[in-house]
C-alpha positions in Angstrom: 339.9 83.1 -91.7 336.4 83.4 -90.5 335.6 83.5 -86.9 333.7 80.7 -85.3 330.0 81.6 -84.8 328.9 80.9 -81.2 326.0 78.5 -80.9 323.1 80.1 -79.2 320.6 78.2 -77.2 317.1 79.3 -77.4 316.4 78.9 -73.7 319.3 79.2 -71.2 317.3 77.3 -68.5 317.1 73.6 -68.3 313.7 72.0 -68.0 314.4 71.0 -64.4 315.2 74.6 -63.4 312.0 75.8 -65.0 310.0 73.3 -62.9 311.8 74.4 -59.7 311.1 78.1 -60.5 307.4 77.3 -61.1 307.2 75.3 -57.9 308.8 78.2 -55.9 306.3 80.7 -57.4 303.4 78.4 -56.5 304.8 77.9 -53.0 305.3 81.6 -52.4 301.7 82.3 -53.7 300.2 79.7 -51.4 302.2 81.0 -48.4 301.1 84.6 -49.1 297.4 83.5 -49.4 297.6 81.5 -46.2 299.2 84.4 -44.3 296.4 86.7 -45.6 293.7 84.2 -44.5 295.3 83.9 -41.1 295.3 87.7 -40.6 291.7 88.0 -41.7 290.6 85.2 -39.4 292.6 86.5 -36.5 290.9 89.9 -36.9 287.5 88.3 -37.1 288.1 86.3 -33.9 289.3 89.4 -32.1 286.3 91.4 -33.2 283.9 88.8 -32.1 285.7 88.5 -28.7 285.3 92.2 -28.2 281.7 92.1 -29.2 281.0 89.2 -26.7 282.7 91.2 -24.0 280.5 94.3 -24.8 277.4 92.1 -24.7 278.3 90.6 -21.4 278.9 94.0 -19.8 275.5 95.1 -21.2 273.8 92.0 -19.8 275.3 92.7 -16.4 274.1 96.3 -16.5 270.6 95.3 -17.7 270.4 92.7 -14.9 271.2 95.3 -12.3 268.6 97.7 -13.8 266.0 94.9 -13.8 266.8 94.2 -10.2 266.3 97.8 -9.3 263.0 98.0 -11.2 261.8 94.8 -9.5 262.6 96.2 -6.1 260.8 99.4 -7.0 257.8 97.4 -8.2 257.7 95.3 -5.1 257.9 98.4 -2.9 255.0 100.1 -4.8 252.8 97.0 -4.3 252.7 97.3 -0.5 249.3 98.3 0.9 250.6 101.5 2.5 252.1 102.6 -0.8 248.9 101.7 -2.7 246.6 103.6 -0.4 248.8 106.7 -0.4 248.9 106.6 -4.3 245.1 106.3 -4.3 244.7 109.3 -2.0 247.1 111.4 -4.0 245.3 110.7 -7.3 241.7 110.9 -5.7 240.9 107.3 -6.6 237.9 105.6 -5.0 237.1 101.9 -4.6 234.4 100.5 -6.8 231.3 99.4 -5.0 230.0 96.5 -7.1 232.3 95.3 -9.8 230.8 92.9 -12.3 232.9 90.3 -14.1 231.7 87.5 -16.3 233.8 84.3 -16.4 233.6 82.5 -19.7 236.1 79.8 -19.3 239.3 79.1 -17.4 238.6 81.9 -14.9 239.2 84.6 -17.4 237.2 87.7 -16.6 235.4 89.4 -19.5 233.3 92.5 -19.4 
């Protein structure tokens, strides 16, 4: 008596289960890509925020330095300071300066 031969199916999955598996793979891929994009954008925002903070601190420091330089400049323009500078460097006043004005009160030599 011969044994019955089992019938083999070529594909154990039904067409619906294949569609579900493919949809799950697509969903997982999209989720991983979105997570990677989120991480990259978060790092970019954090980097730019730190850079803006550094630039603001540098701006404050430069404004303070500019103020100090302006104060020094104003102090050096006082007549007493100018005369002492001229005496230290043996400068003399010119007797008859000559300037020719071409236009708009611009002196040309």
